N, CA and C of each residue as an Amber inpcrd file, in Angstrom:
protein
   297
   0.8370000  -1.1700000   0.0000000   0.0000000   0.0000000   0.0000000
   0.8850000   1.2370000   0.0000000   0.5950000   2.1910000  -0.8370000
   1.3810000   3.4100000  -0.9470000   1.0940000   4.3200000   0.2430000
   2.1080000   5.0430000   0.6610000   1.9740000   5.9590000   1.7870000
   2.1580000   7.3770000   1.2890000   1.2260000   8.2330000   1.6490000
   1.3250000   9.6400000   1.2870000   2.0060000  10.3630000   2.4410000
   3.2720000  10.6900000   2.2600000   4.0310000  11.3260000   3.3200000
   3.6940000  12.8010000   3.4680000   2.9860000  13.3740000   2.5020000
   2.6080000  14.7810000   2.5720000   1.2830000  14.9920000   3.3040000
   0.5490000  13.9310000   3.5460000  -0.7500000  14.0550000   4.2130000
  -0.5300000  14.4480000   5.6780000  -1.4410000  15.2540000   6.2340000
  -1.2890000  15.6450000   7.6430000  -1.4390000  14.4330000   8.5570000
  -0.6350000  14.4090000   9.5860000  -0.6510000  13.2940000  10.5220000
  -1.5950000  13.6000000  11.6700000  -2.0800000  12.5330000  12.3080000
  -2.9660000  12.7210000  13.4560000  -2.1740000  13.2550000  14.6350000
  -2.7690000  14.1680000  15.3440000  -2.1660000  14.7150000  16.5540000
  -2.5250000  13.8180000  17.7350000  -1.8940000  14.0490000  18.8600000
  -2.1540000  13.2450000  20.0540000  -3.6130000  13.3390000  20.4910000
  -4.2180000  14.5290000  20.3190000  -5.6180000  14.6930000  20.7150000
  -6.5250000  13.8140000  19.8440000  -6.2180000  13.7210000  18.5510000
  -7.0240000  12.9090000  17.6450000  -6.9160000  11.4260000  17.9940000
  -5.7390000  11.0060000  18.3830000  -5.5530000   9.6030000  18.7310000
  -6.3060000   9.2360000  20.0070000  -6.3730000  10.1470000  20.9500000
  -7.0710000   9.8870000  22.2120000  -8.5780000   9.8570000  22.0220000
  -9.0990000  10.5440000  20.9870000 -10.5360000  10.6320000  20.7740000
 -11.1360000   9.3260000  20.2430000 -10.3250000   8.4580000  19.5950000
 -10.8410000   7.1940000  19.0690000 -11.2440000   6.2960000  20.2230000
 -12.4850000   5.8490000  20.1910000 -12.9620000   4.9620000  21.2550000
 -12.5100000   3.5440000  20.9710000 -12.5020000   2.7210000  22.0020000
 -12.0760000   1.3390000  21.8580000 -13.0380000   0.5690000  20.9520000
 -14.3190000   0.8940000  21.0030000 -15.2910000   0.2190000  20.1480000
 -15.0370000   0.5370000  18.6740000 -14.7300000   1.7970000  18.4050000
 -14.4620000   2.2020000  17.0290000 -13.1960000   1.5190000  16.5030000
 -12.1730000   1.4540000  17.3370000 -10.9410000   0.7880000  16.9270000
 -11.1660000  -0.7060000  16.6760000 -11.9710000  -1.3520000  17.5220000
 -12.2490000  -2.7770000  17.3430000 -13.0600000  -3.0290000  16.0780000
 -14.0000000  -2.1260000  15.7750000 -14.7960000  -2.3050000  14.5600000
 -13.9330000  -2.1170000  13.3190000 -13.0120000  -1.1770000  13.3580000
 -12.0930000  -0.9790000  12.2290000 -11.2060000  -2.2170000  12.0370000
 -10.7420000  -2.7820000  13.1370000  -9.8770000  -3.9480000  13.0530000
 -10.6210000  -5.1370000  12.4570000 -11.8500000  -5.3580000  12.8590000
 -12.6110000  -6.4810000  12.3200000 -12.9570000  -6.2520000  10.8510000
 -13.1760000  -4.9890000  10.4390000 -13.4350000  -4.6890000   9.0340000
 -12.2040000  -4.9750000   8.1830000 -11.0550000  -4.6370000   8.6980000
  -9.8220000  -4.8590000   7.9380000  -9.5210000  -6.3410000   7.8140000
  -9.8180000  -7.1180000   8.8340000  -9.5060000  -8.5400000   8.8120000
 -10.5090000  -9.3480000   8.0030000 -11.7020000  -8.8450000   7.8190000
 -12.7260000  -9.6270000   7.1220000 -12.3960000  -9.8210000   5.6510000
 -11.6520000  -8.9100000   5.0320000 -11.3300000  -9.0290000   3.6210000
 -10.1110000  -9.8950000   3.3470000  -9.3740000 -10.2780000   4.3830000
  -8.1580000 -11.0500000   4.1570000  -8.4860000 -12.5300000   4.0060000
  -7.6830000 -13.1990000   3.2110000  -7.8570000 -14.6260000   2.9660000
  -6.6280000 -15.3350000   3.4910000  -6.8430000 -16.2830000   4.3980000
  -5.7330000 -17.0800000   4.9110000  -5.6140000 -18.3190000   4.0520000
  -4.5180000 -18.3990000   3.3010000  -4.3090000 -19.5390000   2.4260000
  -2.8720000 -20.0010000   2.5860000  -2.7060000 -21.2830000   2.7570000
  -1.3740000 -21.8470000   2.8840000  -0.7300000 -21.8790000   1.5020000
   0.3770000 -21.1660000   1.3410000   1.0080000 -21.0640000   0.0290000
   1.5380000 -22.4070000  -0.4480000   2.0380000 -23.2160000   0.4630000
   2.5740000 -24.5200000   0.0690000   1.4500000 -25.4190000  -0.4480000
   0.3070000 -25.3910000   0.2080000  -0.8180000 -26.2150000  -0.2410000
  -1.3410000 -25.7230000  -1.5870000  -1.3620000 -24.4220000  -1.7750000
  -1.8210000 -23.8730000  -3.0500000  -0.8560000 -24.2410000  -4.1640000
   0.4350000 -24.2390000  -3.8880000   1.4290000 -24.5690000  -4.9130000
   1.3560000 -26.0390000  -5.2940000   1.0590000 -26.9150000  -4.3240000
   0.9660000 -28.3450000  -4.6170000  -0.2540000 -28.6610000  -5.4860000
  -1.3150000 -27.9220000  -5.3130000  -2.5210000 -28.2040000  -6.0770000
  -2.4700000 -27.5950000  -7.4810000  -1.5570000 -26.6820000  -7.7130000
  -1.4350000 -26.0200000  -9.0080000  -0.5790000 -26.8710000  -9.9280000
  -1.1060000 -27.1860000 -11.0890000  -0.3690000 -28.0260000 -12.0210000
  -0.3190000 -27.3680000 -13.3920000   0.8660000 -27.2910000 -13.9490000
   1.0300000 -26.7180000 -15.2750000   0.6090000 -27.7280000 -16.3310000
   0.0440000 -27.2610000 -17.4440000  -0.3410000 -28.1930000 -18.4970000
   0.8970000 -28.8360000 -19.1230000   0.8500000 -30.1300000 -19.2830000
   1.9610000 -30.8570000 -19.8720000   3.1480000 -31.0060000 -18.9490000
   2.9460000 -30.8500000 -17.6540000   4.0520000 -30.8990000 -16.7150000
   4.3140000 -32.2990000 -16.1750000   3.5240000 -33.2840000 -16.5480000
   3.7250000 -34.6430000 -16.0560000   4.8960000 -35.2710000 -16.7980000
   6.0320000 -35.3500000 -16.1170000   7.2320000 -35.9070000 -16.7120000
   7.6100000 -37.2340000 -16.0440000   6.6500000 -37.8900000 -15.3980000
   6.9550000 -39.1100000 -14.6610000   7.3740000 -40.2550000 -15.5780000
   6.9400000 -40.2560000 -16.8200000   7.2980000 -41.3360000 -17.7370000
   8.5330000 -41.0140000 -18.5640000   9.1060000 -39.8260000 -18.3720000
  10.2660000 -39.4160000 -19.1510000  11.5460000 -39.9450000 -18.5170000
  12.5020000 -40.2770000 -19.3650000  13.7910000 -40.7450000 -18.8910000
  14.8680000 -39.8610000 -19.5070000  15.7380000 -39.3470000 -18.6770000
  16.7790000 -38.4510000 -19.1470000  18.0770000 -39.2230000 -19.3250000
  18.7730000 -38.9300000 -20.3920000  20.0940000 -39.5260000 -20.5930000
  21.0630000 -38.4020000 -20.9310000  22.1120000 -38.2950000 -20.1240000
  23.0880000 -37.2330000 -20.2770000  24.4770000 -37.8600000 -20.2760000
  25.2880000 -37.4520000 -21.2030000  26.6650000 -37.9190000 -21.2520000
  27.5310000 -36.8900000 -20.5390000  28.2290000 -37.3200000 -19.5040000
  29.0810000 -36.4290000 -18.7190000  30.5250000 -36.6540000 -19.1500000
  31.1660000 -35.5840000 -19.5740000  32.5590000 -35.6490000 -20.0030000
  33.4400000 -35.0250000 -18.9350000  34.6240000 -35.5780000 -18.6890000
  35.5370000 -34.9250000 -17.7410000  36.0920000 -33.6350000 -18.3490000
  36.6410000 -32.7960000 -17.5110000  37.2130000 -31.5330000 -17.9930000
  38.3180000 -31.8330000 -18.9960000  38.3390000 -31.1000000 -20.0790000
  39.3310000 -31.2890000 -21.1370000  40.6310000 -30.5760000 -20.7540000
  41.6690000 -30.7770000 -21.5550000  42.9710000 -30.1870000 -21.2590000
  42.9420000 -28.6620000 -21.3150000  42.0640000 -28.1030000 -22.1460000
  42.0020000 -26.6420000 -22.2650000  40.9070000 -26.0480000 -21.3710000
  40.4540000 -26.7700000 -20.3550000  39.4150000 -26.3050000 -19.4400000
  39.9150000 -26.3750000 -18.0040000  39.2660000 -25.6130000 -17.1410000
  39.5630000 -25.6520000 -15.7110000  38.2670000 -25.4680000 -14.9440000
  38.2450000 -25.8600000 -13.6940000  37.0860000 -25.6690000 -12.8280000
  37.3770000 -24.4970000 -11.9080000  36.5250000 -23.5100000 -11.9450000
  36.6930000 -22.3200000 -11.1090000  36.5330000 -22.7060000  -9.6370000
  37.4110000 -22.1940000  -8.7960000  37.3670000 -22.4950000  -7.3740000
  36.3020000 -21.7250000  -6.6280000  35.6300000 -20.7900000  -7.2720000
  34.5920000 -20.0050000  -6.6170000  33.1920000 -20.4250000  -7.0670000
  32.9400000 -20.4360000  -8.3800000  31.6040000 -20.7930000  -8.8850000
  31.5080000 -22.2680000  -9.2680000  32.6480000 -22.9760000  -9.3190000
  32.7210000 -24.4040000  -9.6160000  32.1850000 -24.7610000 -10.9950000
  32.2290000 -23.8100000 -11.9140000  31.8490000 -24.0920000 -13.2910000
  33.1000000 -24.4540000 -14.0800000  32.9280000 -25.3450000 -15.0630000
  34.0290000 -25.7000000 -15.9430000  34.1180000 -24.6160000 -17.0020000
  35.2930000 -23.9730000 -17.0820000  35.5010000 -22.8460000 -17.9920000
  36.6410000 -23.1520000 -18.9550000  36.6440000 -22.4440000 -20.0720000
  37.7480000 -22.5410000 -21.0200000  38.9350000 -21.7890000 -20.4380000
  40.1460000 -22.2080000 -20.7870000  41.3460000 -21.5900000 -20.2090000
  41.4740000 -20.1120000 -20.5640000  40.7840000 -19.6530000 -21.6010000
  40.8190000 -18.2310000 -21.9360000  40.0960000 -17.3880000 -20.8830000
  39.2950000 -18.0170000 -20.0170000  38.5790000 -17.3010000 -18.9640000
  39.3040000 -17.3560000 -17.6190000  40.5180000 -17.8890000 -17.6090000
  41.3080000 -17.9780000 -16.3840000  41.8180000 -16.5890000 -16.0030000
  41.4330000 -16.1280000 -14.8280000  41.8380000 -14.7980000 -14.3760000
  43.0200000 -14.8810000 -13.4270000  42.9950000 -15.8430000 -12.5130000
  44.0200000 -15.8880000 -11.4740000  44.1140000 -17.2970000 -10.9200000
  45.2980000 -17.6350000 -10.4270000  45.4990000 -18.9210000  -9.7790000
  46.2220000 -18.6660000  -8.4670000  45.6040000 -19.1150000  -7.3700000
  46.1880000 -18.9380000  -6.0300000  46.3200000 -20.3110000  -5.3770000
  47.4940000 -20.6670000  -4.9960000  47.7580000 -21.9330000  -4.3040000
  47.1540000 -23.1250000  -5.0370000  47.2420000 -23.1200000  -6.3440000
  46.7210000 -24.2200000  -7.1460000  45.2390000 -24.1490000  -7.4420000
  44.5450000 -23.1490000  -6.9250000  43.1100000 -22.9750000  -7.1550000
  42.9370000 -21.9120000  -8.2310000  42.1820000 -22.2470000  -9.2670000
  42.0030000 -21.3400000 -10.3920000  40.6730000 -20.6220000 -10.2840000
  40.6420000 -19.3370000 -10.7190000  39.4400000 -18.5100000 -10.6490000
  39.1810000 -17.8920000 -12.0130000  37.8950000 -17.7930000 -12.3710000
  37.5120000 -17.2180000 -13.6570000  37.3670000 -15.6880000 -13.5270000
  37.2570000 -15.0320000 -14.6860000  37.1180000 -13.5700000 -14.7210000
  35.8380000 -13.1020000 -14.0460000  34.7510000 -13.8480000 -14.1970000
  33.4720000 -13.4160000 -13.6100000  33.5470000 -13.3900000 -12.0940000
  34.2220000 -14.3690000 -11.5010000  34.3150000 -14.4130000 -10.0450000
  35.3280000 -13.4010000  -9.5130000  36.3100000 -13.0860000 -10.2930000
  37.3180000 -12.1190000  -9.8480000  36.9050000 -10.6840000 -10.1540000
  35.8710000 -10.5140000 -11.0240000  35.4210000  -9.2110000 -11.4900000
  34.9850000  -8.3150000 -10.4360000
């Protein structure tokens, strides 16, 4: 909700004039419009069309790092040697992590 910082603020006298009944009625009015919904339960019931991948099988060929590649010691991504920025105590770092 946006706040108008230029609007006049209530003075101490105005705050004292509000009765407890009026404050309670305002509170119940504000709470009546709210909806209590568990986000986790709502997310579990929501299903994207075509999202059932239970019958799918993935096959991936994993290759070891090549001679012209290195693994960054910070982001742990395999990078080409042209992205080597620095090497400290045998640990290599890429330009993005050193940037």
